[in-house]
C-alpha positions as a Markdown table, in Angstrom:
| # | Residue | x | y | z |
|---|---|---|---|---|
| 1 | Met | -7.2 | -9.6 | 20.2 |
| 2 | Thr | -7.7 | -9.0 | 24.0 |
| 3 | Asp | -4.6 | -6.7 | 24.0 |
| 4 | Phe | -5.9 | -4.7 | 21.1 |
| 5 | Thr | -9.4 | -4.2 | 22.5 |
| 6 | Ala | -8.5 | -3.8 | 26.2 |
| 7 | Lys | -10.1 | -0.9 | 28.0 |
| 8 | Asn | -12.3 | 0.0 | 25.1 |
| 9 | Phe | -9.5 | 0.2 | 22.6 |
| 10 | Ser | -7.5 | 2.7 | 24.6 |
| 11 | Gly | -4.1 | 1.3 | 23.6 |
| 12 | Ile | -5.0 | 0.5 | 20.0 |
| 13 | Glu | -2.5 | 3.0 | 18.5 |
| 14 | Ala | 0.5 | 1.5 | 20.3 |
| 15 | Glu | -0.6 | -2.0 | 19.4 |
| 16 | Cys | -1.0 | -1.1 | 15.7 |
| 17 | Asn | 2.4 | 0.5 | 15.7 |
| 18 | Arg | 3.9 | -2.7 | 17.1 |
| 19 | Leu | 2.0 | -4.7 | 14.5 |
| 20 | Glu | 3.2 | -2.4 | 11.7 |
| 21 | Trp | 6.8 | -2.9 | 12.9 |
| 22 | Trp | 6.4 | -6.7 | 12.5 |
| 23 | Phe | 4.9 | -6.2 | 9.0 |
| 24 | Glu | 7.9 | -4.1 | 8.0 |
| 25 | Thr | 10.3 | -6.6 | 9.4 |
| 26 | His | 8.7 | -9.6 | 7.6 |
| 27 | Cys | 8.4 | -7.7 | 4.3 |
| 28 | Ser | 12.1 | -6.8 | 4.3 |
| 29 | His | 12.9 | -10.6 | 4.0 |
| 30 | Val | 10.4 | -11.8 | 1.4 |
| 31 | Pro | 9.5 | -11.1 | -2.2 |
| 32 | Pro | 6.9 | -8.4 | -3.0 |
| 33 | Asn | 3.2 | -9.4 | -2.7 |
| 34 | Ile | 3.9 | -12.6 | -0.7 |
| 35 | Pro | 0.7 | -13.7 | 1.0 |
| 36 | Ile | 0.4 | -12.6 | 4.6 |
| 37 | Phe | -2.3 | -14.1 | 6.9 |
| 38 | Leu | -3.1 | -11.8 | 9.8 |
| 39 | Val | -4.4 | -14.0 | 12.7 |
| 40 | Gly | -6.1 | -12.6 | 15.7 |
| 41 | Thr | -5.8 | -15.0 | 18.7 |
| 42 | Gln | -7.8 | -15.1 | 21.9 |
| 43 | Arg | -11.1 | -14.3 | 20.3 |
| 44 | Gly | -13.0 | -15.7 | 23.3 |
| 45 | Asp | -16.6 | -14.5 | 23.3 |
| 46 | Met | -15.8 | -11.2 | 21.7 |
| 47 | Asp | -19.0 | -9.7 | 20.1 |
| 48 | Arg | -19.3 | -8.9 | 16.4 |
| 49 | Asn | -19.3 | -5.1 | 17.0 |
| 50 | Asn | -15.9 | -5.2 | 18.7 |
| 51 | Ile | -14.5 | -7.5 | 16.0 |
| 52 | Lys | -15.6 | -5.0 | 13.3 |
| 53 | Arg | -14.2 | -2.1 | 15.2 |
| 54 | Leu | -10.9 | -3.9 | 15.5 |
| 55 | Asp | -11.0 | -4.6 | 11.7 |
| 56 | Glu | -11.5 | -0.9 | 11.0 |
| 57 | His | -8.5 | 0.0 | 13.1 |
| 58 | Leu | -6.3 | -2.6 | 11.4 |
| 59 | Lys | -7.4 | -1.4 | 7.9 |
| 60 | Arg | -6.5 | 2.2 | 8.8 |
| 61 | Cys | -3.1 | 1.0 | 10.0 |
| 62 | Leu | -2.2 | -1.6 | 7.4 |
| 63 | Trp | -4.5 | -1.7 | 4.3 |
| 64 | Arg | -3.1 | 1.2 | 2.4 |
| 65 | Thr | 0.5 | -0.2 | 2.6 |
| 66 | Tyr | -0.1 | -3.9 | 2.6 |
| 67 | Cys | -3.3 | -4.5 | 0.6 |
| 68 | Asp | -1.5 | -6.5 | -2.0 |
| 69 | Gln | 0.0 | -8.9 | 0.6 |
| 70 | Leu | -2.8 | -9.3 | 3.0 |
| 71 | Val | -5.0 | -12.4 | 2.5 |
| 72 | Val | -8.6 | -11.3 | 3.1 |
| 73 | Asn | -11.0 | -13.3 | 5.3 |
| 74 | Asp | -13.9 | -13.1 | 2.8 |
| 75 | Thr | -15.9 | -15.6 | 4.9 |
| 76 | Glu | -16.3 | -13.0 | 7.7 |
| 77 | Gly | -15.6 | -9.8 | 5.6 |
| 78 | Leu | -12.4 | -9.0 | 7.6 |
| 79 | Ile | -8.7 | -8.4 | 6.8 |
| 80 | Phe | -7.7 | -10.7 | 9.6 |
| 81 | Phe | -8.7 | -14.2 | 10.9 |
| 82 | Pro | -10.1 | -14.2 | 14.4 |
| 83 | Ile | -9.7 | -17.5 | 16.2 |
| 84 | Glu | -10.0 | -19.0 | 19.7 |
| 85 | Asn | -6.9 | -21.1 | 19.7 |
| 86 | Ser | -7.6 | -22.8 | 23.0 |
| 87 | Lys | -10.4 | -24.8 | 21.4 |
| 88 | Gly | -8.1 | -26.5 | 18.9 |
| 89 | Lys | -8.7 | -27.5 | 15.3 |
| 90 | Glu | -12.5 | -27.9 | 15.7 |
| 91 | Glu | -13.0 | -24.2 | 16.3 |
| 92 | Ser | -14.8 | -22.5 | 13.4 |
| 93 | Gly | -12.2 | -19.7 | 13.0 |
| 94 | Val | -9.4 | -22.1 | 12.9 |
| 95 | Gln | -11.2 | -24.1 | 10.2 |
| 96 | Val | -11.8 | -20.9 | 8.1 |
| 97 | Leu | -8.1 | -20.1 | 8.4 |
| 98 | Gln | -7.0 | -23.6 | 7.4 |
| 99 | Glu | -9.2 | -23.6 | 4.3 |
| 100 | Lys | -7.9 | -20.2 | 3.2 |
| 101 | Ile | -4.2 | -21.3 | 3.7 |
| 102 | Thr | -4.9 | -24.4 | 1.6 |
| 103 | Thr | -6.6 | -22.4 | -1.2 |
| 104 | Val | -3.8 | -19.8 | -1.3 |
| 105 | Ala | -1.1 | -22.5 | -1.2 |
| 106 | Lys | -2.6 | -24.3 | -4.2 |
| 107 | Glu | -2.8 | -21.0 | -6.1 |
| 108 | Lys | 0.8 | -20.3 | -5.4 |
| 109 | Lys | 1.8 | -23.8 | -6.5 |
| 110 | Val | 0.1 | -23.3 | -9.8 |
| 111 | Lys | 1.8 | -20.0 | -10.5 |
| 112 | Glu | 5.3 | -20.8 | -9.0 |
| 113 | Thr | 7.6 | -23.7 | -8.7 |
| 114 | Phe | 9.4 | -24.1 | -5.4 |
| 115 | Gly | 12.2 | -26.4 | -4.4 |
| 116 | Arg | 15.4 | -27.8 | -5.9 |
| 117 | Ala | 16.5 | -31.3 | -6.8 |
| 118 | Ile | 18.9 | -32.6 | -4.1 |
| 119 | Pro | 20.6 | -36.0 | -3.6 |
| 120 | Leu | 18.9 | -38.6 | -1.5 |
| 121 | Ser | 22.0 | -38.7 | 0.7 |
| 122 | Trp | 21.3 | -35.0 | 1.7 |
| 123 | Val | 17.8 | -36.0 | 2.7 |
| 124 | Arg | 19.3 | -38.6 | 5.0 |
| 125 | Val | 21.7 | -36.1 | 6.5 |
| 126 | Gln | 18.7 | -33.7 | 7.0 |
| 127 | Asp | 16.8 | -36.4 | 8.8 |
| 128 | Ala | 19.8 | -37.1 | 11.0 |
| 129 | Ile | 20.1 | -33.4 | 12.0 |
| 130 | Ile | 16.4 | -33.3 | 12.8 |
| 131 | Asn | 16.8 | -36.4 | 14.9 |
| 132 | Leu | 19.8 | -34.9 | 16.8 |
| 133 | Lys | 17.7 | -31.8 | 17.6 |
| 134 | Glu | 15.2 | -33.9 | 19.4 |
| 135 | Gln | 17.8 | -35.6 | 21.7 |
| 136 | Asn | 18.5 | -34.2 | 25.1 |
| 137 | Gly | 22.1 | -33.3 | 26.1 |
| 138 | Thr | 23.3 | -33.0 | 22.5 |
| 139 | Lys | 26.0 | -30.5 | 21.5 |
| 140 | Phe | 24.7 | -28.4 | 18.6 |
| 141 | Cys | 27.7 | -26.1 | 18.0 |
| 142 | Leu | 30.3 | -28.5 | 16.4 |
| 143 | Arg | 33.5 | -28.4 | 14.4 |
| 144 | Leu | 33.2 | -30.0 | 11.0 |
| 145 | Glu | 35.2 | -33.0 | 12.0 |
| 146 | Glu | 32.9 | -33.5 | 15.1 |
| 147 | Phe | 29.9 | -33.3 | 12.8 |
| 148 | Ser | 31.4 | -36.0 | 10.6 |
| 149 | Asn | 31.9 | -38.2 | 13.6 |
| 150 | Val | 28.3 | -37.7 | 14.8 |
| 151 | Leu | 26.9 | -38.7 | 11.4 |
| 152 | Asp | 29.0 | -41.9 | 11.4 |
| 153 | Asn | 26.8 | -43.1 | 14.3 |
| 154 | Phe | 23.7 | -43.1 | 12.0 |
| 155 | Asp | 22.8 | -46.0 | 9.8 |
| 156 | Asn | 23.5 | -45.5 | 6.0 |
| 157 | Leu | 25.5 | -42.4 | 6.7 |
| 158 | Ser | 29.2 | -41.7 | 6.4 |
| 159 | Ser | 31.6 | -38.8 | 5.7 |
| 160 | Thr | 30.9 | -39.3 | 1.9 |
| 161 | Asn | 27.2 | -38.4 | 2.3 |
| 162 | Trp | 27.7 | -34.7 | 2.7 |
| 163 | Ser | 30.0 | -31.9 | 1.6 |
| 164 | Lys | 30.3 | -28.1 | 2.3 |
| 165 | Glu | 27.7 | -27.7 | -0.5 |
| 166 | Thr | 25.3 | -29.8 | 1.6 |
| 167 | Leu | 25.8 | -27.5 | 4.6 |
| 168 | Gln | 25.4 | -24.4 | 2.4 |
| 169 | Tyr | 22.1 | -25.7 | 1.2 |
| 170 | Phe | 20.9 | -26.4 | 4.7 |
| 171 | His | 22.0 | -22.9 | 5.8 |
| 172 | Glu | 19.9 | -21.4 | 3.0 |
| 173 | Thr | 16.9 | -23.4 | 4.1 |
| 174 | Gly | 17.4 | -22.4 | 7.7 |
| 175 | Leu | 18.1 | -25.9 | 9.1 |
| 176 | Val | 21.6 | -25.0 | 10.3 |
| 177 | Ile | 24.0 | -22.0 | 10.4 |
| 178 | Tyr | 27.1 | -22.6 | 8.3 |
| 179 | Leu | 29.1 | -19.6 | 7.1 |
| 180 | Glu | 31.8 | -20.4 | 4.6 |
| 181 | Arg | 33.4 | -17.2 | 3.6 |
| 182 | Asp | 36.5 | -15.0 | 4.3 |
| 183 | Gln | 35.7 | -12.8 | 7.3 |
| 184 | Asp | 37.2 | -11.4 | 10.5 |
| 185 | Leu | 35.4 | -14.1 | 12.5 |
| 186 | Asp | 36.6 | -17.5 | 11.3 |
| 187 | Leu | 33.5 | -19.6 | 11.5 |
| 188 | Ser | 34.1 | -21.7 | 8.4 |
| 189 | Asn | 35.1 | -24.6 | 10.6 |
| 190 | Trp | 32.0 | -24.5 | 12.7 |
| 191 | Ile | 28.4 | -25.6 | 12.2 |
| 192 | Leu | 25.4 | -24.7 | 14.4 |
| 193 | Leu | 22.9 | -27.5 | 14.1 |
| 194 | Lys | 20.2 | -25.6 | 16.0 |
| 195 | Pro | 19.9 | -21.9 | 14.9 |
| 196 | Glu | 17.3 | -21.3 | 17.6 |
| 197 | Ile | 20.1 | -21.2 | 20.2 |
| 198 | Val | 21.1 | -17.8 | 18.8 |
| 199 | Val | 17.6 | -16.6 | 19.5 |
| 200 | Asp | 17.6 | -18.1 | 23.0 |
| 201 | Ile | 20.8 | -16.2 | 23.8 |
| 202 | Ile | 19.4 | -12.9 | 22.6 |
| 203 | Ile | 16.2 | -13.4 | 24.5 |
| 204 | Gln | 18.3 | -13.8 | 27.7 |
| 205 | Leu | 20.2 | -10.6 | 26.9 |
| 206 | Val | 17.1 | -8.4 | 26.3 |
| 207 | Thr | 15.0 | -9.9 | 29.2 |
| 208 | Pro | 17.2 | -9.9 | 32.2 |
| 209 | Pro | 16.1 | -11.8 | 35.4 |
| 210 | Leu | 14.7 | -9.7 | 38.3 |
| 211 | Pro | 17.5 | -8.1 | 40.3 |
| 212 | Ile | 16.8 | -10.4 | 43.3 |
| 213 | Asn | 17.2 | -13.4 | 41.0 |
| 214 | Gln | 20.5 | -12.2 | 39.4 |
| 215 | Glu | 23.6 | -14.1 | 40.3 |
| 216 | Arg | 25.8 | -12.3 | 42.9 |
| 217 | Gly | 28.8 | -10.8 | 41.2 |
| 218 | Leu | 26.9 | -10.2 | 37.9 |
| 219 | Arg | 24.4 | -7.6 | 39.1 |
| 220 | His | 26.6 | -4.7 | 38.2 |
| 221 | Asp | 27.0 | -6.3 | 34.7 |
| 222 | Trp | 23.2 | -6.7 | 34.2 |
| 223 | Asn | 22.8 | -3.0 | 35.2 |
| 224 | Leu | 25.4 | -1.9 | 32.7 |
| 225 | Leu | 23.6 | -3.9 | 30.0 |
| 226 | Lys | 20.2 | -2.5 | 30.8 |
| 227 | Glu | 21.3 | 1.2 | 31.2 |
| 228 | Lys | 24.0 | 1.5 | 28.5 |
| 229 | Gly | 23.7 | -1.5 | 26.3 |
| 230 | Leu | 27.2 | -2.6 | 27.2 |
| 231 | Leu | 28.1 | -6.2 | 27.8 |
| 232 | Thr | 31.0 | -7.7 | 29.9 |
| 233 | Lys | 32.8 | -10.9 | 29.0 |
| 234 | Ser | 31.7 | -12.5 | 32.3 |
| 235 | Leu | 28.0 | -11.9 | 31.7 |
| 236 | Leu | 28.2 | -13.0 | 28.1 |
| 237 | Glu | 30.0 | -16.2 | 29.1 |
| 238 | Asn | 27.4 | -16.8 | 31.9 |
| 239 | Ile | 24.5 | -16.5 | 29.4 |
| 240 | Ile | 26.1 | -18.7 | 26.8 |
| 241 | Ser | 26.9 | -21.3 | 29.5 |
| 242 | Asn | 23.1 | -21.7 | 30.0 |
| 243 | Val | 22.9 | -23.2 | 26.5 |
| 244 | Lys | 26.0 | -25.4 | 27.2 |
| 245 | Glu | 27.7 | -24.6 | 23.9 |
| 246 | Asn | 31.2 | -23.5 | 22.9 |
| 247 | Val | 31.6 | -19.9 | 24.2 |
| 248 | Glu | 34.1 | -18.7 | 21.6 |
| 249 | Ala | 32.1 | -20.0 | 18.6 |
| 250 | Met | 28.8 | -18.8 | 19.9 |
| 251 | Thr | 30.2 | -15.3 | 20.6 |
| 252 | Ser | 31.5 | -15.3 | 17.0 |
| 253 | Phe | 28.0 | -16.3 | 15.6 |
| 254 | Leu | 26.5 | -13.4 | 17.6 |
| 255 | Glu | 29.1 | -11.0 | 16.3 |
| 256 | Glu | 28.7 | -12.2 | 12.7 |
| 257 | Tyr | 25.0 | -11.3 | 12.8 |
| 258 | Asp | 25.7 | -7.9 | 14.4 |
| 259 | Leu | 23.6 | -8.9 | 17.5 |
| 260 | Ile | 26.6 | -7.9 | 19.6 |
| 261 | Cys | 29.6 | -5.9 | 18.4 |
| 262 | Pro | 33.1 | -5.9 | 19.9 |
| 263 | Leu | 34.3 | -2.8 | 21.6 |
| 264 | Ala | 37.9 | -3.9 | 21.7 |
| 265 | Asn | 40.4 | -1.3 | 20.5 |
| 266 | Ser | 44.1 | -2.1 | 20.8 |
| 267 | Arg | 45.2 | 1.5 | 21.3 |
| 268 | Val | 42.3 | 3.3 | 22.8 |
| 269 | Asn | 40.0 | 2.3 | 25.7 |
| 270 | Met | 36.8 | 4.0 | 24.5 |
| 271 | Phe | 34.6 | 2.9 | 27.3 |
| 272 | Arg | 35.9 | 3.3 | 30.8 |
| 273 | Val | 32.7 | 2.6 | 32.8 |
| 274 | Cys | 33.7 | 2.2 | 36.4 |
| 275 | Glu | 37.1 | 2.0 | 38.1 |
| 276 | Gly | 37.6 | -1.4 | 39.8 |
| 277 | Lys | 34.9 | -3.1 | 37.8 |
| 278 | Glu | 35.2 | -5.3 | 34.8 |
| 279 | Gln | 35.1 | -3.3 | 31.6 |
| 280 | Pro | 32.7 | -4.1 | 28.8 |
| 281 | Thr | 33.9 | -6.0 | 25.8 |
| 282 | His | 30.8 | -5.7 | 23.5 |
| 283 | Phe | 27.8 | -3.4 | 22.9 |
| 284 | Val | 24.3 | -4.7 | 22.0 |
| 285 | Pro | 22.9 | -2.3 | 19.3 |
| 286 | Ser | 19.3 | -2.9 | 20.2 |
| 287 | Leu | 19.9 | -2.1 | 23.9 |
| 288 | Leu | 21.9 | 1.1 | 23.4 |
| 289 | Pro | 20.2 | 4.2 | 24.9 |
| 290 | Met | 18.5 | 6.7 | 22.5 |
| 291 | Ala | 20.4 | 9.9 | 21.8 |
| 292 | Ser | 17.6 | 11.9 | 23.4 |
| 293 | Glu | 18.2 | 10.1 | 26.7 |
| 294 | Arg | 21.8 | 11.3 | 27.1 |
| 295 | Asp | 23.6 | 14.6 | 27.1 |
| 296 | Thr | 26.5 | 13.4 | 25.0 |
| 297 | Pro | 26.6 | 15.3 | 21.7 |
| 298 | Ile | 26.8 | 13.3 | 18.6 |
| 299 | Trp | 28.1 | 16.0 | 16.4 |
| 300 | His | 29.2 | 19.7 | 16.8 |
| 301 | Asp | 27.8 | 21.6 | 13.8 |
| 302 | Asp | 30.2 | 23.6 | 11.6 |
| 303 | Asn | 29.7 | 25.6 | 8.4 |
| 304 | Thr | 31.9 | 23.2 | 6.6 |
| 305 | Asp | 29.5 | 20.3 | 7.3 |
| 306 | Lys | 28.0 | 18.4 | 4.4 |
| 307 | Lys | 25.1 | 16.0 | 4.4 |
| 308 | Cys | 23.9 | 13.1 | 2.3 |
| 309 | Tyr | 21.1 | 10.6 | 2.9 |
| 310 | Val | 20.3 | 6.9 | 2.5 |
| 311 | Phe | 16.8 | 7.0 | 1.0 |
| 312 | Phe | 14.7 | 3.9 | 1.4 |
| 313 | Thr | 12.1 | 3.5 | -1.3 |
| 314 | Lys | 9.4 | 2.0 | 0.8 |
| 315 | Phe | 10.4 | 1.6 | 4.4 |
| 316 | Leu | 13.4 | 1.4 | 6.7 |
| 317 | Pro | 13.6 | -1.7 | 9.0 |
| 318 | Gln | 14.9 | -0.5 | 12.3 |
| 319 | Pro | 17.2 | -3.5 | 12.8 |
| 320 | Leu | 19.0 | -2.5 | 9.6 |
| 321 | Phe | 20.3 | 0.6 | 11.4 |
| 322 | His | 21.5 | -1.7 | 14.3 |
| 323 | His | 23.5 | -3.6 | 11.7 |
| 324 | Leu | 24.9 | -0.3 | 10.4 |
| 325 | Leu | 26.1 | 0.8 | 13.8 |
| 326 | Ser | 28.0 | -2.5 | 14.2 |
| 327 | Arg | 29.5 | -2.3 | 10.7 |
| 328 | Ala | 30.5 | 1.4 | 11.1 |
| 329 | His | 32.1 | 0.7 | 14.4 |
| 330 | Lys | 34.0 | -2.4 | 13.2 |
| 331 | Leu | 35.5 | -0.5 | 10.3 |
| 332 | Thr | 36.5 | 2.4 | 12.6 |
| 333 | Arg | 38.0 | 0.0 | 15.1 |
| 334 | Val | 39.9 | -2.1 | 12.7 |
| 335 | Glu | 41.2 | 0.4 | 10.2 |
| 336 | Phe | 41.4 | 3.7 | 12.2 |
| 337 | Pro | 42.0 | 2.9 | 15.9 |
| 338 | Asn | 42.7 | 6.5 | 16.9 |
| 339 | Gly | 39.1 | 7.5 | 16.3 |
| 340 | His | 36.7 | 8.1 | 19.2 |
| 341 | Thr | 33.3 | 6.6 | 18.6 |
| 342 | Val | 29.9 | 7.8 | 20.0 |
| 343 | Leu | 27.2 | 5.2 | 20.1 |
| 344 | Phe | 23.4 | 5.4 | 20.5 |
| 345 | Arg | 20.6 | 3.2 | 19.3 |
| 346 | Asp | 19.5 | 5.9 | 16.8 |
| 347 | Ala | 22.7 | 7.8 | 16.1 |
| 348 | Gly | 26.5 | 7.4 | 16.1 |
| 349 | Arg | 29.8 | 9.1 | 15.3 |
| 350 | Phe | 32.5 | 7.1 | 13.5 |
| 351 | Trp | 35.7 | 7.7 | 11.5 |
| 352 | Leu | 36.4 | 7.1 | 7.8 |
| 353 | Thr | 40.1 | 8.0 | 8.5 |
| 354 | Ala | 41.9 | 9.1 | 11.6 |
| 355 | Trp | 41.1 | 12.7 | 10.6 |
| 356 | Gln | 37.7 | 12.2 | 8.9 |
| 357 | Pro | 34.7 | 11.8 | 11.3 |
| 358 | Tyr | 31.2 | 11.2 | 10.1 |
| 359 | Ser | 27.8 | 10.7 | 11.9 |
| 360 | Leu | 24.9 | 8.5 | 11.2 |
| 361 | Lys | 21.4 | 9.4 | 12.3 |
| 362 | Leu | 18.2 | 7.3 | 12.0 |
| 363 | Met | 15.3 | 9.4 | 10.6 |
| 364 | Lys | 12.6 | 6.8 | 11.2 |
| 365 | Glu | 9.6 | 8.9 | 10.3 |
| 366 | Glu | 11.1 | 10.0 | 7.1 |
| 367 | Lys | 12.5 | 6.5 | 6.4 |
| 368 | Met | 16.0 | 7.8 | 5.8 |
| 369 | Ile | 19.4 | 7.8 | 7.3 |
| 370 | Glu | 21.2 | 11.1 | 7.5 |
| 371 | Val | 25.0 | 11.2 | 7.1 |
| 372 | Thr | 26.9 | 14.3 | 8.2 |
| 373 | Phe | 30.6 | 14.9 | 7.8 |
| 374 | Arg | 33.2 | 17.7 | 7.6 |
| 375 | Cys | 34.8 | 18.5 | 4.3 |
| 376 | Arg | 37.6 | 21.2 | 4.0 |
| 377 | Glu | 39.3 | 22.3 | 0.9 |
| 378 | Asn | 42.6 | 20.6 | 1.4 |
| 379 | Asp | 41.1 | 17.3 | 2.6 |
| 380 | Glu | 42.0 | 14.2 | 0.6 |
| 381 | Val | 38.6 | 12.7 | 1.3 |
| 382 | Arg | 35.9 | 13.9 | -1.1 |
| 383 | Pro | 32.2 | 13.8 | -0.4 |
| 384 | Ser | 31.9 | 10.9 | -2.9 |
| 385 | Asp | 34.3 | 8.9 | -0.7 |
| 386 | Val | 32.0 | 9.2 | 2.3 |
| 387 | Leu | 28.9 | 8.5 | 0.3 |
| 388 | Cys | 30.4 | 5.3 | -1.3 |
| 389 | His | 31.6 | 4.2 | 2.1 |
| 390 | Val | 28.1 | 4.4 | 3.6 |
| 391 | Phe | 26.6 | 2.9 | 0.5 |
| 392 | Ser | 28.9 | -0.2 | 0.6 |
| 393 | Met | 27.9 | -0.8 | 4.2 |
| 394 | Val | 24.2 | -0.5 | 3.6 |
| 395 | Tyr | 24.4 | -2.5 | 0.4 |
| 396 | Gly | 26.2 | -5.4 | 2.2 |
| 397 | Ile | 23.7 | -5.4 | 5.0 |
| 398 | Cys | 20.7 | -5.5 | 2.7 |
| 399 | Lys | 22.2 | -8.1 | 0.4 |
| 400 | Thr | 22.7 | -10.5 | 3.4 |
| 401 | Asn | 19.8 | -9.6 | 5.7 |
| 402 | Phe | 17.2 | -7.6 | 3.8 |
| 403 | Pro | 17.3 | -8.7 | 0.2 |
| 404 | Phe | 14.0 | -7.1 | -0.8 |
| 405 | Val | 14.7 | -3.6 | 0.7 |
| 406 | Ser | 15.5 | -1.1 | -2.0 |
| 407 | Phe | 17.4 | 2.2 | -1.4 |
| 408 | His | 19.7 | 4.8 | -2.9 |
| 409 | Cys | 22.3 | 7.2 | -1.5 |
| 410 | Gly | 23.0 | 10.8 | -2.4 |
| 411 | Pro | 22.8 | 14.5 | -1.5 |
| 412 | Ala | 19.5 | 16.3 | -1.1 |
| 413 | Cys | 18.4 | 18.6 | -3.9 |
| 414 | Pro | 19.9 | 22.1 | -3.4 |
| 415 | Ser | 17.1 | 23.9 | -5.2 |
| 416 | Ser | 14.9 | 26.1 | -3.0 |
| 417 | Asn | 12.1 | 25.5 | -5.4 |
| 418 | Cys | 12.3 | 21.7 | -5.2 |
| 419 | Pro | 9.1 | 20.2 | -3.9 |
| 420 | Gly | 11.1 | 18.3 | -1.3 |
| 421 | His | 12.0 | 21.6 | 0.4 |
| 422 | Gln | 8.4 | 22.8 | 0.8 |
| 423 | Pro | 7.0 | 22.3 | 4.3 |
| 424 | Asn | 3.8 | 20.8 | 3.0 |
| 425 | Tyr | 5.4 | 18.5 | 0.5 |
| 426 | Val | 4.5 | 14.8 | 0.8 |
| 427 | Ser | 6.6 | 12.3 | -1.2 |
| 428 | Gln | 4.6 | 9.8 | -3.2 |
| 429 | Ser | 7.6 | 7.6 | -3.7 |
| 430 | Val | 7.3 | 6.4 | 0.0 |
| 431 | Gly | 4.5 | 4.3 | -1.3 |
| 432 | Glu | 1.2 | 4.5 | 0.4 |
| 433 | Glu | 2.3 | 6.4 | 3.5 |
| 434 | Gln | 2.0 | 10.2 | 3.6 |
| 435 | Val | 5.4 | 11.3 | 4.9 |
| 436 | Pro | 7.3 | 14.6 | 4.3 |
| 437 | Arg | 10.6 | 13.7 | 2.7 |
| 438 | Gln | 13.4 | 15.5 | 0.9 |
| 439 | His | 14.4 | 14.9 | -2.7 |
| 440 | Val | 17.5 | 12.8 | -2.6 |
| 441 | Phe | 19.5 | 12.3 | -5.8 |
| 442 | Asn | 20.3 | 8.6 | -6.7 |
| 443 | Val | 24.1 | 8.8 | -6.9 |
| 444 | Met | 24.7 | 5.3 | -5.7 |
| 445 | Pro | 23.7 | 2.8 | -7.0 |
| 446 | Gly | 22.9 | 5.1 | -9.9 |
| 447 | Arg | 26.6 | 5.6 | -10.6 |
| 448 | Gln | 27.5 | 1.9 | -10.6 |
| 449 | Gly | 29.2 | 0.7 | -13.7 |
| 450 | Asp | 29.3 | 3.3 | -16.5 |
| 451 | Arg | 25.9 | 4.8 | -15.6 |
| 452 | Ile | 25.6 | 8.5 | -14.9 |
| 453 | Pro | 23.2 | 9.5 | -12.1 |
| 454 | Phe | 20.6 | 12.1 | -13.1 |
| 455 | Met | 21.3 | 15.3 | -11.2 |
| 456 | Tyr | 18.1 | 16.9 | -12.4 |
| 457 | Cys | 15.2 | 18.4 | -10.5 |
| 458 | Glu | 12.1 | 19.9 | -12.2 |
| 459 | Asp | 13.7 | 22.0 | -15.0 |
| 460 | His | 17.1 | 22.5 | -13.6 |
| 461 | Ser | 20.3 | 20.4 | -13.8 |
| 462 | Phe | 22.7 | 20.4 | -10.8 |
| 463 | Glu | 25.5 | 18.3 | -12.4 |
| 464 | Arg | 28.1 | 21.1 | -11.9 |
| 465 | Glu | 27.0 | 22.0 | -8.3 |
| 466 | Leu | 27.0 | 18.4 | -7.2 |
| 467 | Asn | 30.0 | 17.1 | -9.1 |
| 468 | Glu | 31.9 | 16.5 | -5.9 |
| 469 | Trp | 29.4 | 13.7 | -5.1 |
| 470 | Ile | 30.1 | 11.7 | -8.2 |
| 471 | Pro | 32.6 | 8.8 | -7.6 |
């Protein structure tokens, strides 16, 4: 609360934008209308007038979009719960919050049934893992056989008390990370008993030590990461060594979650940063520079260019685009190694084939992703191929990481009379926010199965004009 009200609310807009970003992020992972408690810490001796002013700012920022999720503080007539956490559980605001949490939890329990029946042996394995987490000097990134040996040291536990199904359940509940599926990164033989380690590594990546405290021999590498979002093998190994876990496995976990992405290309060295220096092996999507910060062009416009869009029904979580950059680059690197990739945090150029480039551009305000590509008459690749390629990437990302984000892909309506082409048009399908947006046809997933997408706008059908977009 002190940050929001500092200097007579002079930085309130930036603080509200940051808060809204967290709301978007959380809501992309949970079912609709899940209860959200907004808690204001460091209340101190703040007077009632400033608390009400803060509440008005928060309402203006959040209420229209999140009114069905926010739990209201009806005791104080606010949409948030101001507390002074330094005073502990006896503080009045903390008690109000506790009572409200209990009330809402009871209501949810009546309406919904949570949980799943699991064997008692699984509970014992869970207790053993929790016990291990509390021990100093424990290795948390283990091969399955090592995990089995560790459990043998606990009373009433043996290799028969657990299976891969046990680990999959613990992965779903967030207790461990266990990924049993066919993939480029073979992690099916590894289990990470402490998922927080992945977070610890990322925190080290995005918050480098002061230059004077950086290890000699790695200062150039830290600069490269800060300025270009590029990561050398030496720096990555140095950071992972701080958590004292298996470097190869931890690198694979980071790659699996698209937190870092390999730059390796067997035929083309795409990033020659500095002669005589160690070349980078990965990029960190969240640390790449913005396209506006560099002179490198993403795309050279041509009259044969075509565009389609990924249209997000409610909002576009920014980390989703970071995942997309990694996926697009991996597919370019693995299948079409002759392509030259251009990477920025908000845009990139990739290759569908060795002769078919396409670009991705984050349109954060419009909550869309723009896809641009070149399509000539004799090309084997149709617009529908590019659209399906992008759809499959976004669908895979949402299914794994953002299961409650809805979207569709397609071309913009070609009609000059379409409301989406008018400069003063505000799409109501964005939800509560007033944002100018184009009308994007739902080709995918509208075309999945035997369904036919509606190529219709106002009183005009565009099925013939947009036939090339139909898979």
